[in-house]
Steps between C-alpha positions, in 0.01 A plus 500: 500500500790271577531200268758284685711475807792674330281806445416496875864462600600779262250728666630398846864575381386839381332576835812400684721739305598327193718215382826678597385486865334158502760308299782531765254406779436166317857438394736689743786301357465674157600860429209746472492501112530124484216444746284752331558337150429152649173609660387666181576177311305298758198726447526484126280235340732500191778364728358165599835373643491764765257442786456625853509235768193468733710654777578809280127538416414494872773755571374735236141467633634550861696822404203625298273451805742703710455781246127471506461319171273194499462452129690171498306323773169637369587357151580167652173486697295602200666242276459223761143601602577607853338790674722808518728510798547795725846580641567478872768648702777241572523391855832630625479317830537154339789365305453344166547145626276546804179289458334631815627232743 
């Protein structure tokens, strides 16, 4: 049972391939080891001065979804009392900014 959002994000990072793969995706300006260490610090509750930005959380959830891992979004939905979502295939015919006009 997951106790908090960090637990869910840790499971997502594991599913993606580990902190050494995810860290550089979040902070491409850092070297691999530095990005990995920073990600581990952000996911460590004993390091309260290190936090992921909302954009980083969304990116982790997005990459996890691409790998078939839905733990993060399911944790959020359960915590916020939403029904469990079901993934859909992205519409490749529309650009991100297209609002259907």
